[in-house]
C-alpha positions in Angstrom: 125.8 131.3 65.2 122.2 131.1 63.7 120.3 133.8 61.9 116.5 133.8 62.4 114.8 136.1 59.6 111.1 137.4 60.7 109.7 136.6 57.1 107.4 134.3 56.2 108.4 131.1 54.2 106.5 131.7 51.2 106.3 135.6 50.4 103.3 136.7 49.3 102.7 138.9 45.9 101.4 142.3 46.8 99.1 142.7 49.5 99.2 141.1 52.9 96.1 140.7 55.0 95.4 142.9 57.4 95.2 140.4 60.5 98.2 138.6 59.7 100.4 139.4 62.8 104.6 138.9 62.9 103.9 136.4 65.4 102.6 134.1 62.8 105.9 134.3 61.0 107.8 132.5 63.3 107.6 128.9 65.1 106.8 128.8 68.7 109.8 128.0 70.0 111.4 130.7 68.2 108.8 132.8 69.7 108.9 132.2 73.2 112.3 130.9 73.5 113.6 127.7 74.8 114.2 127.7 78.9 117.2 126.7 80.6 116.4 122.8 80.8 114.7 122.9 77.2 111.2 121.8 76.2 109.2 120.0 78.7 109.4 116.1 78.4 107.1 113.3 78.9 108.3 110.1 80.9 108.7 108.3 77.5 110.7 111.0 75.7 113.3 111.5 78.8 116.5 109.8 78.1 118.5 107.6 80.8 120.6 110.6 81.9 117.7 113.1 82.3 116.0 110.5 84.4 119.1 109.8 86.4 119.5 113.4 87.0 116.1 113.9 88.1 116.4 111.1 90.6 119.6 112.6 91.8 117.8 115.9 92.7 115.2 114.3 94.2 117.5 112.6 96.9 119.4 115.0 97.5 116.3 117.1 98.3 115.0 114.4 100.7 118.4 113.9 102.1 118.5 118.1 102.9 115.2 117.9 104.4 115.6 114.8 106.6 119.1 116.4 108.1 116.9 119.5 108.6 114.3 117.9 110.6 117.1 115.9 112.7 118.7 119.3 113.5 115.8 120.8 114.6 114.6 117.4 117.0 118.3 117.5 118.5 117.6 121.2 119.5 114.3 120.4 120.7 116.1 117.8 122.8 119.1 120.2 124.0 116.0 122.7 125.0 114.3 120.0 127.0 110.8 121.4 125.3 107.5 119.5 126.8 106.3 117.4 123.9 102.7 116.7 123.1 101.6 113.1 123.3 101.1 112.4 119.8 104.8 114.3 118.9 106.3 111.9 121.8 105.2 108.7 120.0 105.8 109.9 116.9 109.7 110.5 118.2 109.8 107.2 120.0 108.6 105.4 116.9 111.4 107.0 114.7 113.9 106.3 117.0 112.8 102.6 117.5 113.2 102.2 113.4 116.3 103.7 113.6 117.8 101.3 115.9 116.0 98.3 114.3 117.7 99.5 110.9 121.1 99.9 112.6 120.5 96.4 114.0 120.9 97.1 117.5 117.4 96.3 118.2 115.0 93.5 117.5 111.1 94.5 117.2 108.7 92.1 117.9 105.6 92.4 115.6 102.3 91.3 116.1 102.4 88.4 113.4 98.5 88.2 113.7 98.3 85.0 115.8 95.4 86.0 117.9 93.5 89.0 115.7 90.2 87.6 117.5 91.9 88.7 120.8 92.0 92.4 120.2 89.2 93.5 121.8 88.6 93.5 125.6 85.4 91.8 125.5 87.0 89.0 123.1 89.9 88.5 125.5 87.5 88.6 128.5 85.2 86.0 126.8 87.9 83.5 125.4 89.4 83.9 129.0 86.1 82.5 130.7 85.7 79.8 128.2 89.3 78.7 129.3 88.4 78.7 133.1 85.2 76.8 132.8 87.0 74.2 130.5 89.9 73.8 133.1 87.0 73.5 135.7 84.9 70.9 133.9 88.2 69.0 133.5 89.0 69.1 137.5 85.3 68.2 137.9 85.7 65.2 135.6 88.9 64.2 137.0 87.6 64.2 140.5 84.6 62.2 140.0 86.9 59.4 138.3 88.8 59.7 141.1 86.0 59.1 143.8 84.7 56.2 141.5 88.2 54.5 141.7 89.0 55.3 145.2 85.6 53.3 146.3 86.2 49.9 147.8 84.1 47.2 146.7 83.5 43.6 147.7 84.8 42.7 144.5 88.1 43.8 144.8 88.6 42.8 148.2 88.0 39.3 147.1 91.0 37.0 146.7 
């Protein structure tokens, strides 16, 4: 049991000033009183137990939030509610992510092999260049064949 007396640490002799209140006689913790969890602490002041307790609390809140969200989605699926395009894309992305985490599906990712071909203009210009290069190769090959295909007098002589 703790006894707190509301007396100044140094007793004044005879006359106390008028502007001194009783609140100045007690420490701030004694005036306010400690809360449930004690005084506020910074990250450096917290013990490992406090940090673990906060982490468990955060994880529990997150888990409950995810479970509530999944329940809402299941109810929507049961009711066959028509979703907007954006909501449907988000839902499909989440399903794909879950399946890939479970190992049932492998997602093919674009690893930046041809970033230059992402726009349609770049794609079609690249395609046009390929076609031109192939046509040039066919024309050059045709000329060579025609040159070799002609019979000359030197070839016919023995």
